[in-house]
C-alpha positions, 0 to 999 in steps of 0.5 A, a space after each residue: 514779445 521781447 520787442 514789446 517788453 523792451 518798448 514797455 521798459 523804454 516807455 516806463 523809464 521815460 515816464 518816470 524821468 522828469 521833463 525838461 523845464 519849460 520856461 515862459 510858455 505861459 508868458 506870451 501875450 502875442 495874439 498871433 500865438 492864440 488859436 481859436 475855433 470860433 468858426 469851426 476851424 482853427 484860426 488866429 484870434 486876431 483874424 476872426 471877426 467875433 468878439 472873443 475872450 480866450 483863457 488858456 489852461 495856465 490862466 485857469 489854473 493860476 486864477 483858480 478857476 475851478 467851475 464855469 461859474 468862476 468865469 464871470 469874474 474874468 470876462 466882463 460881458 459874461 455873468 453867471 446866475 448862481 441862484 441854485 449853487 455853482 454847479 447849477 449856474 446858468 450863463 448870461 452874455 450881453 444881457 441874454 438871460 435864461 428863465 427857469 425851465 427854458 432853453 439856454 441863451 448861451 450854448 456850452 460846447 465841449 470838443 465841438 459838441 453841445 455839453 450834456 444838458 437836462 431840462 425837465 427836472 433841473 431848475 437851471 444849469 449851464 451843462 458844462 459839468 463839474 470837473 470840466 475845466 482841467 487839461 484844456 487847450 483853452 476856453 473861448 467865450 464868444 459874444 453875440 449870436 452864433 446861430 449859423 455855425 453853432 445853431 439855436 440857443 446861442 442868442 447871447 453867445 457860446 462858450 467853447 471848452 477845447 480839451 488838450 488833444 493827445 500829442 506825439 510826446 510821452 509826457 504828463 504831470 501830477 499836481 496837488 493843491 491844499 488850502 483853506 476850508 480843507 481844500 484837497 485837490 489832485 490832478 494827474 495827466 498822462 500822454 502816451 504815443 503808443 505808435 507813430 499813428 496811435 496816441 492816448 491821453 488820460 486825465 483825472 481830477 479829484 477835488 474836495 473842499 469843505 463848505 463855507 456856509 456854516 449851519 447853525 440849526 443843528 439839523 442836517 450837515 454842519 456846512 453847505 456849499 462844499 465841493 466833492 467831485 471826481 472827473 476823468 477823461 480819456 482821449 485817443 487819436 488814431 491816424 487810420 491813413 495819412 488822410 484819415 484821423 479818428 479822435 475819440 474822447 470819453 469823459 465822466 464826472 460825479 459830484 456829491 455835495 450838501 448843496 446850497 442854502 440861502 440866508 434869511 436876512 430881512 422880514 420887512 420891505 425896504 421901508 420897514 413894513 411887514 407883509 400886509 395881512 389884507 393882501 398876503 395873509 399867510 406871509 403876514 402870519 409867518 412873518 414873526 417866525 422869519 423875524 425870529 430866525 433873523 434875531 437868533 442869528 444876530 443874538 449868536 453873533 453869526 458871521 456873514 456866511 452863516 445859515 439855518 437849515 431845516 432839511 434833515 438830509 439835503 444833497 446835490 448829486 450829479 453824474 454825467 458821461 459823454 463819448 465824442 467821436 470825430 472822424 476827419 478825412 482830408 479828401 483833397 487838398 481843398 476839401 475836408 470832410 468831418 463827422 462828429 457823433 456823440 452820446 451823453 447821459 446826465 443824472 441829477 438828484 437834489 434835496 434842498 430848502 427853497 427859501 432857507 427858512 427854519 421856523 421854530 416856536 419862539 416860546 412855550 412848551 415847544 420852544 425851539 422846535 420846528 413849527 413848519 417848513 415852507 417849500 422843500 424840494 426832493 427827488 420823486 419816486 424815480 430817484 432822479 430829479 433829472 435823467 436825460 440822454 443826448 445823441 448828436 450827429 453832425 456831418 461837416 464839409 470844409 473847402 477852399 477854391 483852387 485860387 484860395 479866395 473862397 473858403 466855405 463850409 456846410 453841414 447837417 446836424 441832428 440832435 435827439 435828447 430823450 428822458 431816461 425814465 421820468 424826471 421826477 420831483 416831490 415838493 413839500 409845501 408847508 408840511 413837515 416831512 421826514 420822507 416825502 416818498 413815504 408820506 412821512 409828514 405832518 401838516 401843522 397849518 392844516 392845508 399843506 400838500 406835496 406837489 408831485 411832478 413826473 415829466 418826460 421831455 423829448 427834444 428833436 433838432 435838425 439843422 442844415 447850414 452853409 457859410 462862405 467867405 470870399 476875398 473880394 480883394 487882398 484886403 476886403 472879404 465878404 462872409 455870408 451864412 445861413 442855417 435852417 433849424 427845425 425843433 420838435 419838443 414833446 412833453 408828457 407830464 403827470 402833475 399831482 397834489 398829494 394830501 397827507 391827512 396822517 403820516 404815511 397816508 397820501 391822497 392823490 389828486 390831479 393838479 389840473 382840476 379842470 381836466 380831471 375834476 375832483 378825481 382821486 387817483 391811484 397812479 400818476 399816469 391817470 393825470 397824464 397830459 401830452 403836449 407837442 410843439 414844433 418850431 422852424 426858424 432861419 438864422 443868418 450872418 452877413 459880415 464884411 471884413 477889411 484888413 489894411 495890414 496883417 495887424 489890423 482887422 475891421 469888420 461890420 456884421 449883421 446876425 440873426 439869433 433864435 432861441 427855441 420855445 418850451 413847454 411847461 404843463 403846470 401852467 394851465 392855459 399858458 403851457 407853451 411858449 414860442 421862440 424868441 429872436 434877436 437881430 444883432 448889428 456889430 462893428 469891431 476892430 482888432 489890432 496888434 502891435 509889436 516893438 519895444 511895447 507889444 500887444 493887442 487891442 480889440 474893440 466891438 460895438 453892438 446893437 441888439 433888437 430883441 423880440 418875442 422875449 421869453 419872460 416869466 409872469 406871476 399868475 393870480 388865480 381868478 376867484 371862480 377857480 380858487 382851489 381848482 387851479 394852482 398859482 404858477 409862474 408861466 413863461 410868455 412871449 411878451 417882451 421887446 428889448 433893446 441892448 447896446 454896448 461896447 466891449 474892449 479887450 487889450 493886452 500889452 507888454 509894457 517892459 520886459 517881464 511885465 504884462 498888463 491885461 484889461 477888458 471892459 464892457 459897457 452894457 445898456 439894456 432896456 425892456 421897451 414893452 411888455 405885451 402878454 398874451 390874452 389872460 386865460 380865464 383861470 387867472 384874473 391878471 398876469 403880473 410881469 416879473 420885469 419892469 418896462 423901462 428898466 434894465 434887464 436882469 444881470 446886466 451891469 452897465 459897467 464892468 472892468 477887469 485888469 490883470 497885471 503879471 510881473 516876472 522877475 529877471 532871474 537866471 534860468 537856473 533859478 526858474 521863473 518867478 512871477 506875481 499876478 493880481 486881478 481886479 474886477 469891478 462890477 456895477 450894481 445890477 438888477 436881478 429881479 423886479 423890485 416887487 419880487 424882492 423889495 430888499 435885494 432886487 438890486 445886486 450891489 456893486 462888487 470890487 473883487 481882488 484876486 492874487 497869485 504867485 508862481 515859481 515854475 521850474 524851481 532851480 531848473 527842476 520839473 517842479 512848479 510851486 504856486 499860490 492863489 488867493 481869491 476875494 482877497 478883501 473878503 467882500 460880502 455880497 448877495 449873488 442872487 436874491 430869494 424872492 419870498 417876502 410875500 410868500 413866507 414873510 421873510 427874504 434873503 439871498 444866496 451868498 458869494 464865496 469868501 476869501 479862498 487861498 491855497 498852494 499848488 505843487 506840480 511835477 511834470 515828466 516826460 520828453 
């Protein structure tokens, strides 16, 4: 007991003592110092034949990269689709997008495990979760298919979040941030080696910021697009024997915000024409209300970041937790056995207006009062739009031959994602609802309804893989890998239309009037439709590497990628969609140079053959089935595209104290053909949402990022003072087809400037002070359009972040 008390006193005194200042730790640009895990083992960045962008935790902090949606500003090949807000962004790499309610084309992995993800009730989302970008070793963006070692749903690439592992040093830090929009953020990390064989690391991140969208309707909150989350992570490393290590990570995050609202910006098409009453009569009838909403904003002199909202109680609530356990056994000098098991749960509830409308009576005794809402989404009867658990198990073998010329790995993978009850949603359609769950609604147009969706999606994935690299000579090596994947998906859906003749009274009917004609039901279960699908696909990689010197790597490779299919029972006759596949041919070079001018230059060129592409189509209900079948936007395997491009990544230290980083991506995409399946009898035609001959969505042709950092030549006793600037140019690029959004289908070009300054180890102390400013010029742009002109007579878009700035103070302590 006495020894324990002495040990505790020593630990406490060390924690409370300041850390020795560590200067220039983040200033290196030597690629030999950058370690990545892109091939499931630790390697130098310059030795890996993959186009990779790496961002350290220091870079994330100084550039104020808080959410995964921010990564797109610094990685030219990466775009983010923020259609439903930053917390629900999905990733696009090299033109590979994700349609709603399909599997991702870019996999997100945390500590080698797929990030918690839900499907049935979410509109989109990358799965990384809020609060994931703190206390990381780095973020690695892998470009191109990663289907051998990481599996399916990585046709565009993968994003690896690598947390900081507990160390054998007693250390930590406390960091606070303040800024505009009442930013308040606190982080704290403590690393404690409890013994020579047991190490613990605990981190907490609390972030809160007011929204930057000002709501002028007087309904609901004053601000939207706020930030309010807490995240925590516990990591434990135990050396069970000299050859056996166990690494446990437990993470938790919770976010509660007001969500996002789009802004109504146009009520005519690009030629000034309102919706045609002969083609879209409802849109034409509502068009004056959309125009009036825009006129009100102009009369008030609203700024760009202003909206109107008709939802009395909008919110976005997300909660997730995950436990990952990695056991590594060094069986022999040439064989390592690793087992990775994880379990995660994700829950989400969201209430928001789909189109950002606030249609008020313009005159008369009801002037200024709400006429009708259009489309308003909220959680269903279970309280969660989405609630899903995910279990993964992976057994991995990694070995080398006795002569060191053969390096190989093989593994078995299992993933089971199950619903935690029904993923449930209620959508008010042209109803004025105070509470959709209790049917507290009025029907001003006489044909409104509530669409109720109760879905259970189960995913079962099995994979077996092997990959090996053989050194043919000291300079030439050949890599081959193959993976076989079996995917099973089951969908149990209960889709209803609920009519509200009087407030509080709901008449339930099945949406599928073909299977359940004219049936008034009492329970959603009476409309159940179970569907099962199974897909089997191989993916592979062949790669030839040549290293004439230690500082030059040349590579040539061919990779096959595969993205699984999906089920959506709302789409009558088109409920299922099959997998898509891509063949990628890539040639690249990685070079490092030293001397008075040191740095690295990496280049990659690629060509993709993209087949069985999953594309959304708009279905037009045939006259004979009007009222029996609901209009839908099913996903079909209809596309064939080609994608080619060039990526360059460079860093150079031009002179002492000055570092220049640059990255460039050229992307040339084209939808070559659209061949939809036979049109089901329920529809008269299937209209593509993408145009043949045009570029793919969210695929700018040119994108460049240039960062410069200058460190003042000061004595170490003063500390390290540096100034940085990052400029990112993005070409105009298409978000949707022109027919879907006549005014805003093309996202305008962007020139974004961010600044940062830091004073590390102030006067030799363990205190760092830094400043950041993003979007310095206060650039105004739409990040994604709202395709509603031919639905409600007006359209607009989701808006980018305005200028953000803040100060950060960090105190480090320990050994």
